[in-house]
ZADO-1210 file (C-alpha; in nm, 4 decimals, padded with zeros to 6 digits):
<atoms>
<atom x="-00.0025" y="00.0069" z="00.0059" code="MET" pos="1"/>
<atom x="00.1394" y="00.3405" z="-00.0980" code="ALA" pos="2"/>
<atom x="00.2558" y="00.5850" z="00.1703" code="GLU" pos="3"/>
<atom x="00.1578" y="00.9102" z="00.0080" code="LYS" pos="4"/>
<atom x="00.3899" y="01.2038" z="00.0903" code="VAL" pos="5"/>
<atom x="00.4006" y="01.5519" z="-00.0218" code="ASP" pos="6"/>
<atom x="00.7624" y="01.5759" z="-00.0767" code="ILE" pos="7"/>
<atom x="01.0420" y="01.2971" z="-00.1361" code="LEU" pos="8"/>
<atom x="01.3916" y="01.4118" z="-00.0835" code="ALA" pos="9"/>
<atom x="01.6463" y="01.1896" z="-00.2161" code="ILE" pos="10"/>
<atom x="02.0376" y="01.1795" z="-00.1816" code="GLY" pos="11"/>
<atom x="02.3119" y="00.9852" z="-00.3222" code="ALA" pos="12"/>
<atom x="02.4525" y="00.9334" z="00.0446" code="HIS" pos="13"/>
<atom x="02.2980" y="00.9732" z="00.3965" code="PRO" pos="14"/>
<atom x="02.3367" y="01.3386" z="00.5120" code="ASP" pos="15"/>
<atom x="02.3382" y="01.4826" z="00.1446" code="ASP" pos="16"/>
<atom x="01.9655" y="01.5937" z="00.2028" code="VAL" pos="17"/>
<atom x="02.0395" y="01.7204" z="00.5530" code="GLU" pos="18"/>
<atom x="02.3215" y="01.9446" z="00.4395" code="LEU" pos="19"/>
<atom x="02.1569" y="02.1032" z="00.1410" code="SER" pos="20"/>
<atom x="01.7839" y="02.0989" z="00.2137" code="ALA" pos="21"/>
<atom x="01.7292" y="02.0389" z="00.5786" code="GLY" pos="22"/>
<atom x="01.5881" y="02.3728" z="00.6537" code="GLY" pos="23"/>
<atom x="01.3591" y="02.3411" z="00.3628" code="THR" pos="24"/>
<atom x="01.2292" y="02.0016" z="00.4850" code="ILE" pos="25"/>
<atom x="01.1917" y="02.1271" z="00.8435" code="ALA" pos="26"/>
<atom x="01.0035" y="02.4284" z="00.7267" code="LYS" pos="27"/>
<atom x="00.7504" y="02.2394" z="00.5079" code="HIS" pos="28"/>
<atom x="00.6898" y="01.9849" z="00.7710" code="ILE" pos="29"/>
<atom x="00.5878" y="02.2769" z="01.0116" code="LYS" pos="30"/>
<atom x="00.3455" y="02.3828" z="00.7506" code="GLU" pos="31"/>
<atom x="00.1855" y="02.0360" z="00.7613" code="GLY" pos="32"/>
<atom x="00.3458" y="01.8755" z="00.4668" code="LYS" pos="33"/>
<atom x="00.4608" y="01.5156" z="00.4843" code="LYS" pos="34"/>
<atom x="00.8229" y="01.4391" z="00.3712" code="VAL" pos="35"/>
<atom x="01.0052" y="01.1183" z="00.3404" code="ALA" pos="36"/>
<atom x="01.3797" y="01.0670" z="00.2658" code="ILE" pos="37"/>
<atom x="01.5401" y="00.7925" z="00.0400" code="VAL" pos="38"/>
<atom x="01.9143" y="00.7472" z="00.0448" code="ASP" pos="39"/>
<atom x="02.0508" y="00.5818" z="-00.2723" code="LEU" pos="40"/>
<atom x="02.3517" y="00.4285" z="-00.1068" code="THR" pos="41"/>
<atom x="02.4641" y="00.3292" z="00.2437" code="GLU" pos="42"/>
<atom x="02.7809" y="00.5630" z="00.2075" code="GLY" pos="43"/>
<atom x="02.9764" y="00.2479" z="00.2643" code="GLU" pos="44"/>
<atom x="03.2940" y="00.4088" z="00.0966" code="LEU" pos="45"/>
<atom x="03.3180" y="00.6785" z="00.3347" code="GLY" pos="46"/>
<atom x="03.6381" y="00.7396" z="00.5317" code="SER" pos="47"/>
<atom x="03.4624" y="00.7791" z="00.8365" code="ARG" pos="48"/>
<atom x="03.2068" y="00.5697" z="01.0231" code="GLY" pos="49"/>
<atom x="03.0400" y="00.2144" z="00.9255" code="THR" pos="50"/>
<atom x="02.7319" y="00.1166" z="00.7489" code="VAL" pos="51"/>
<atom x="02.5765" y="00.0431" z="01.0941" code="ARG" pos="52"/>
<atom x="02.6585" y="00.4074" z="01.2287" code="THR" pos="53"/>
<atom x="02.5430" y="00.5670" z="00.8999" code="ARG" pos="54"/>
<atom x="02.1900" y="00.3985" z="00.9436" code="TYR" pos="55"/>
<atom x="02.1766" y="00.4863" z="01.3155" code="GLU" pos="56"/>
<atom x="02.2783" y="00.8666" z="01.2339" code="GLU" pos="57"/>
<atom x="02.0416" y="00.8856" z="00.9554" code="ALA" pos="58"/>
<atom x="01.7447" y="00.7655" z="01.1675" code="ALA" pos="59"/>
<atom x="01.8451" y="01.0275" z="01.4333" code="ASN" pos="60"/>
<atom x="01.8540" y="01.3011" z="01.1710" code="ALA" pos="61"/>
<atom x="01.5152" y="01.1886" z="01.0284" code="ALA" pos="62"/>
<atom x="01.3708" y="01.2122" z="01.3789" code="LYS" pos="63"/>
<atom x="01.5079" y="01.5638" z="01.4332" code="ILE" pos="64"/>
<atom x="01.3791" y="01.6912" z="01.1042" code="LEU" pos="65"/>
<atom x="01.0337" y="01.5127" z="01.1606" code="GLY" pos="66"/>
<atom x="01.0151" y="01.3225" z="00.8261" code="VAL" pos="67"/>
<atom x="00.7612" y="01.0535" z="00.8075" code="THR" pos="68"/>
<atom x="00.9613" y="00.7711" z="00.6626" code="HIS" pos="69"/>
<atom x="01.3212" y="00.7078" z="00.5632" code="ARG" pos="70"/>
<atom x="01.4717" y="00.4069" z="00.3617" code="GLU" pos="71"/>
<atom x="01.7588" y="00.3096" z="00.1564" code="ASN" pos="72"/>
<atom x="01.7871" y="00.1879" z="-00.1970" code="THR" pos="73"/>
<atom x="02.1151" y="00.0105" z="-00.1214" code="ARG" pos="74"/>
<atom x="02.2884" y="00.0960" z="-00.4513" code="LEU" pos="75"/>
<atom x="02.6801" y="00.0812" z="-00.4495" code="ALA" pos="76"/>
<atom x="02.8410" y="00.3807" z="-00.3289" code="ASP" pos="77"/>
<atom x="03.0683" y="00.5455" z="-00.5957" code="GLY" pos="78"/>
<atom x="02.9778" y="00.2799" z="-00.8506" code="PHE" pos="79"/>
<atom x="02.5931" y="00.2881" z="-00.9024" code="PHE" pos="80"/>
<atom x="02.5016" y="00.3418" z="-01.2636" code="GLU" pos="81"/>
<atom x="02.1744" y="00.4016" z="-01.4566" code="GLU" pos="82"/>
<atom x="02.1036" y="00.0393" z="-01.5398" code="ASP" pos="83"/>
<atom x="01.7609" y="-00.1038" z="-01.5467" code="ARG" pos="84"/>
<atom x="01.7714" y="-00.3040" z="-01.2052" code="ASP" pos="85"/>
<atom x="01.8973" y="00.0117" z="-01.0144" code="SER" pos="86"/>
<atom x="01.6446" y="00.2423" z="-01.1772" code="LEU" pos="87"/>
<atom x="01.3538" y="-00.0107" z="-01.1168" code="VAL" pos="88"/>
<atom x="01.4556" y="-00.0079" z="-00.7268" code="ARG" pos="89"/>
<atom x="01.4001" y="00.3816" z="-00.7116" code="LEU" pos="90"/>
<atom x="01.0848" y="00.3589" z="-00.9262" code="ILE" pos="91"/>
<atom x="00.9261" y="00.1341" z="-00.6757" code="ARG" pos="92"/>
<atom x="01.0259" y="00.3814" z="-00.4028" code="GLN" pos="93"/>
<atom x="00.8786" y="00.6651" z="-00.6142" code="ILE" pos="94"/>
<atom x="00.5477" y="00.4756" z="-00.6641" code="ARG" pos="95"/>
<atom x="00.5167" y="00.3943" z="-00.3019" code="HIS" pos="96"/>
<atom x="00.5622" y="00.7568" z="-00.1800" code="TYR" pos="97"/>
<atom x="00.3767" y="00.9135" z="-00.4598" code="GLN" pos="98"/>
<atom x="00.5247" y="01.2652" z="-00.4180" code="PRO" pos="99"/>
<atom x="00.4156" y="01.5866" z="-00.5620" code="GLU" pos="100"/>
<atom x="00.7663" y="01.7151" z="-00.5329" code="ILE" pos="101"/>
<atom x="01.1115" y="01.5432" z="-00.5440" code="VAL" pos="102"/>
<atom x="01.4176" y="01.7254" z="-00.4078" code="LEU" pos="103"/>
<atom x="01.7373" y="01.5560" z="-00.5096" code="THR" pos="104"/>
<atom x="02.1286" y="01.6179" z="-00.5688" code="ASN" pos="105"/>
<atom x="02.3181" y="01.8823" z="-00.7417" code="ALA" pos="106"/>
<atom x="02.3290" y="01.8520" z="-01.1100" code="ILE" pos="107"/>
<atom x="02.7271" y="01.8823" z="-01.1029" code="SER" pos="108"/>
<atom x="02.9374" y="01.8673" z="-00.7961" code="ASP" pos="109"/>
<atom x="03.2721" y="01.7779" z="-00.6302" code="ARG" pos="110"/>
<atom x="03.1689" y="01.4097" z="-00.5578" code="HIS" pos="111"/>
<atom x="03.0685" y="01.2345" z="-00.8728" code="PRO" pos="112"/>
<atom x="02.7897" y="01.0406" z="-00.7118" code="ASP" pos="113"/>
<atom x="02.5985" y="01.3764" z="-00.6648" code="HIS" pos="114"/>
<atom x="02.5784" y="01.4764" z="-01.0540" code="GLY" pos="115"/>
<atom x="02.5172" y="01.1049" z="-01.1128" code="ARG" pos="116"/>
<atom x="02.2533" y="01.0877" z="-00.8675" code="GLY" pos="117"/>
<atom x="02.0932" y="01.3901" z="-01.0121" code="ALA" pos="118"/>
<atom x="02.0625" y="01.2264" z="-01.3396" code="SER" pos="119"/>
<atom x="01.9619" y="00.9061" z="-01.2050" code="PHE" pos="120"/>
<atom x="01.6668" y="01.0364" z="-00.9903" code="VAL" pos="121"/>
<atom x="01.5460" y="01.2632" z="-01.2741" code="SER" pos="122"/>
<atom x="01.5365" y="00.9666" z="-01.5014" code="ARG" pos="123"/>
<atom x="01.3483" y="00.7361" z="-01.2524" code="ALA" pos="124"/>
<atom x="01.1088" y="01.0174" z="-01.1760" code="CYS" pos="125"/>
<atom x="01.0161" y="01.0123" z="-01.5414" code="PHE" pos="126"/>
<atom x="00.9984" y="00.6295" z="-01.5902" code="LEU" pos="127"/>
<atom x="00.7827" y="00.5941" z="-01.2721" code="ALA" pos="128"/>
<atom x="00.5104" y="00.7598" z="-01.4784" code="GLY" pos="129"/>
<atom x="00.5045" y="00.5004" z="-01.7712" code="LEU" pos="130"/>
<atom x="00.2211" y="00.2472" z="-01.7527" code="LEU" pos="131"/>
<atom x="00.4095" y="-00.0339" z="-01.9238" code="LYS" pos="132"/>
<atom x="00.6874" y="-00.0392" z="-01.6482" code="ILE" pos="133"/>
<atom x="00.5374" y="-00.2763" z="-01.3987" code="GLU" pos="134"/>
<atom x="00.6400" y="-00.2905" z="-01.0531" code="THR" pos="135"/>
<atom x="00.5273" y="-00.4288" z="-00.7171" code="SER" pos="136"/>
<atom x="00.6169" y="-00.3870" z="-00.3440" code="ARG" pos="137"/>
<atom x="00.5473" y="-00.6411" z="-00.0986" code="ASP" pos="138"/>
<atom x="00.3763" y="-00.8458" z="-00.3796" code="ASP" pos="139"/>
<atom x="00.1207" y="-00.5706" z="-00.4380" code="VAL" pos="140"/>
<atom x="00.1255" y="-00.4353" z="-00.7690" code="PRO" pos="141"/>
<atom x="00.1908" y="-00.0575" z="-00.7984" code="GLN" pos="142"/>
<atom x="00.0271" y="00.2337" z="-00.9897" code="ASP" pos="143"/>
<atom x="00.2269" y="00.4453" z="-01.1990" code="LYS" pos="144"/>
<atom x="00.3403" y="00.7688" z="-01.0714" code="TRP" pos="145"/>
<atom x="00.5294" y="01.0874" z="-01.1861" code="ARG" pos="146"/>
<atom x="00.6099" y="01.3757" z="-00.9594" code="PRO" pos="147"/>
<atom x="00.4872" y="01.7256" z="-01.0534" code="LYS" pos="148"/>
<atom x="00.8319" y="01.8816" z="-01.0124" code="ALA" pos="149"/>
<atom x="01.2164" y="01.7730" z="-00.9522" code="VAL" pos="150"/>
<atom x="01.4151" y="02.0239" z="-00.7856" code="TYR" pos="151"/>
<atom x="01.7837" y="02.0173" z="-00.7234" code="HIS" pos="152"/>
<atom x="01.9502" y="02.1341" z="-00.4068" code="TYR" pos="153"/>
<atom x="02.3076" y="02.2891" z="-00.4298" code="ILE" pos="154"/>
<atom x="02.5927" y="02.1121" z="-00.2690" code="GLN" pos="155"/>
<atom x="02.9655" y="02.1548" z="-00.2279" code="ASP" pos="156"/>
<atom x="03.0238" y="02.3727" z="-00.5368" code="ARG" pos="157"/>
<atom x="02.8491" y="02.6967" z="-00.6141" code="TYR" pos="158"/>
<atom x="02.5633" y="02.6832" z="-00.8670" code="ILE" pos="159"/>
<atom x="02.3428" y="02.9803" z="-00.9246" code="LYS" pos="160"/>
<atom x="02.0116" y="02.9098" z="-00.7868" code="PRO" pos="161"/>
<atom x="01.6702" y="02.9452" z="-00.9913" code="ASP" pos="162"/>
<atom x="01.4980" y="03.0023" z="-00.6567" code="PHE" pos="163"/>
<atom x="01.5817" y="03.0267" z="-00.2770" code="VAL" pos="164"/>
<atom x="01.3812" y="02.9500" z="00.0171" code="ILE" pos="165"/>
<atom x="01.3997" y="03.1388" z="00.3584" code="ASP" pos="166"/>
<atom x="01.4896" y="02.8907" z="00.6280" code="VAL" pos="167"/>
<atom x="01.5961" y="03.1449" z="00.8980" code="THR" pos="168"/>
<atom x="01.3493" y="02.9992" z="01.1544" code="GLU" pos="169"/>
<atom x="01.5102" y="02.6398" z="01.0820" code="PHE" pos="170"/>
<atom x="01.8645" y="02.6946" z="01.0585" code="LYS" pos="171"/>
<atom x="01.9364" y="02.5639" z="01.4124" code="ASP" pos="172"/>
<atom x="01.7116" y="02.2514" z="01.3574" code="GLN" pos="173"/>
<atom x="01.9014" y="02.2016" z="01.0238" code="LYS" pos="174"/>
<atom x="02.2415" y="02.2022" z="01.1923" code="VAL" pos="175"/>
<atom x="02.1091" y="01.9753" z="01.4987" code="GLU" pos="176"/>
<atom x="02.0199" y="01.7266" z="01.2101" code="ALA" pos="177"/>
<atom x="02.3560" y="01.7502" z="01.0456" code="ILE" pos="178"/>
<atom x="02.5367" y="01.7108" z="01.3702" code="LYS" pos="179"/>
<atom x="02.3388" y="01.3747" z="01.4210" code="ALA" pos="180"/>
<atom x="02.6125" y="01.2435" z="01.2018" code="TYR" pos="181"/>
<atom x="02.8616" y="01.2212" z="01.4696" code="GLU" pos="182"/>
<atom x="03.1175" y="01.0190" z="01.2852" code="THR" pos="183"/>
<atom x="03.1108" y="01.2525" z="00.9817" code="GLN" pos="184"/>
<atom x="03.1110" y="01.6035" z="01.0966" code="PHE" pos="185"/>
<atom x="03.3230" y="01.8097" z="01.3488" code="TYR" pos="186"/>
<atom x="03.2838" y="01.7464" z="01.7137" code="LYS" pos="187"/>
<atom x="03.5287" y="01.8602" z="01.9860" code="GLU" pos="188"/>
<atom x="03.7621" y="01.5923" z="02.0584" code="GLY" pos="189"/>
<atom x="03.6703" y="01.3628" z="01.7614" code="MET" pos="190"/>
<atom x="03.9193" y="01.1037" z="01.6413" code="LYS" pos="191"/>
<atom x="03.9672" y="00.9337" z="01.2996" code="GLY" pos="192"/>
<atom x="04.1045" y="01.0253" z="00.9550" code="PRO" pos="193"/>
<atom x="04.0510" y="01.3906" z="00.8373" code="LYS" pos="194"/>
<atom x="03.8230" y="01.4516" z="00.5562" code="THR" pos="195"/>
<atom x="03.6942" y="01.7431" z="00.3548" code="PRO" pos="196"/>
<atom x="03.4060" y="01.7606" z="00.5737" code="ILE" pos="197"/>
<atom x="03.5159" y="01.6702" z="00.9301" code="SER" pos="198"/>
<atom x="03.6756" y="01.9882" z="01.0177" code="GLY" pos="199"/>
<atom x="03.5066" y="02.2819" z="01.2023" code="LYS" pos="200"/>
<atom x="03.5489" y="02.5035" z="00.8880" code="ASP" pos="201"/>
<atom x="03.3104" y="02.2810" z="00.6979" code="PHE" pos="202"/>
<atom x="03.0405" y="02.3726" z="00.9372" code="MET" pos="203"/>
<atom x="03.1273" y="02.7248" z="00.9147" code="ASP" pos="204"/>
<atom x="03.0955" y="02.6972" z="00.5331" code="TYR" pos="205"/>
<atom x="02.7341" y="02.5383" z="00.5548" code="ILE" pos="206"/>
<atom x="02.6510" y="02.8451" z="00.7533" code="GLU" pos="207"/>
<atom x="02.8227" y="03.0781" z="00.5086" code="SER" pos="208"/>
<atom x="02.6438" y="02.9317" z="00.2146" code="ARG" pos="209"/>
<atom x="02.2979" y="02.9749" z="00.3905" code="MET" pos="210"/>
<atom x="02.3873" y="03.3315" z="00.4427" code="ILE" pos="211"/>
<atom x="02.4978" y="03.3855" z="00.0783" code="GLN" pos="212"/>
<atom x="02.1626" y="03.2581" z="-00.0520" code="PHE" pos="213"/>
<atom x="01.9771" y="03.4525" z="00.2378" code="GLY" pos="214"/>
<atom x="02.1331" y="03.7808" z="00.0879" code="ARG" pos="215"/>
<atom x="01.9740" y="03.7241" z="-00.2394" code="ASP" pos="216"/>
<atom x="01.6254" y="03.7532" z="-00.0877" code="ILE" pos="217"/>
<atom x="01.7317" y="03.9801" z="00.2100" code="ASN" pos="218"/>
<atom x="01.6880" y="03.7180" z="00.4950" code="VAL" pos="219"/>
<atom x="01.9471" y="03.5750" z="00.7195" code="LYS" pos="220"/>
<atom x="01.9542" y="03.2176" z="00.5982" code="TYR" pos="221"/>
<atom x="01.8230" y="03.0487" z="00.3069" code="ALA" pos="222"/>
<atom x="01.8788" y="02.7318" z="00.0806" code="GLU" pos="223"/>
<atom x="01.8936" y="02.7334" z="-00.3032" code="GLY" pos="224"/>
<atom x="01.7714" y="02.5136" z="-00.5728" code="PHE" pos="225"/>
<atom x="01.7821" y="02.4570" z="-00.9529" code="THR" pos="226"/>
<atom x="01.4888" y="02.3512" z="-01.1698" code="VAL" pos="227"/>
<atom x="01.4698" y="02.1010" z="-01.4583" code="GLU" pos="228"/>
<atom x="01.1473" y="02.2578" z="-01.5836" code="ARG" pos="229"/>
<atom x="01.0435" y="02.6377" z="-01.5793" code="THR" pos="230"/>
<atom x="00.7669" y="02.6558" z="-01.3205" code="PRO" pos="231"/>
<atom x="00.4468" y="02.8389" z="-01.4046" code="GLY" pos="232"/>
<atom x="00.2753" y="03.1219" z="-01.1929" code="VAL" pos="233"/>
<atom x="-00.0577" y="03.2721" z="-01.2210" code="ASN" pos="234"/>
<atom x="00.0532" y="03.6186" z="-01.1413" code="SER" pos="235"/>
<atom x="00.3511" y="03.8275" z="-01.1191" code="LEU" pos="236"/>
<atom x="00.2813" y="03.8810" z="-00.7652" code="PHE" pos="237"/>
<atom x="00.3415" y="03.5119" z="-00.6730" code="GLU" pos="238"/>
<atom x="00.7064" y="03.5891" z="-00.7624" code="LEU" pos="239"/>
<atom x="00.7382" y="03.8771" z="-00.4860" code="ILE" pos="240"/>
</atoms>
């Protein structure tokens, strides 16, 4: 049976969603929207932590944000491709959650899984709407479903956003969700190998990026997104 949500946030790795769209998710949940998260991989190639700790941290982060459901597609970290089996796995999840909107990885980024994930998710969203692709979940046949919009959050490398969302009220909640990944991000006294995201300067960068996007709309903190298809509005005043 489908678990209908308003927004499905998808990331190549556990923590992708929190880092770039955590404030947006928290904001929409407060507004009464249902949100689920799907992680494409278990992040098993990460230098820090283990698959077990990544699942525990992802569950804690989801609880902090208040998402309805979270699950993992269990594709291969670093090696997933747009083959039929992998796409069908995600199609099942899209049809299960029947989202109106999908949020997913940046169209291009430092980590190749991010740009690959963006293309992969976009393709799966389209294919999920095709009647002749038959899928089932728990032995129950699924109906076709295509989200109305796919928006890409912005990750490590700067991309000029097509729109930004004021998340000032939810900045602290977002940071708390990020810090739920205790093996990945800075914590005083933490041990283990240094990575591009494990230093205190990375958390400063996350805040600075939100400030940068916030400046575009004259608020303190914001998150930016790019679009695949130009959205339509009924009035010019919906844009101000």
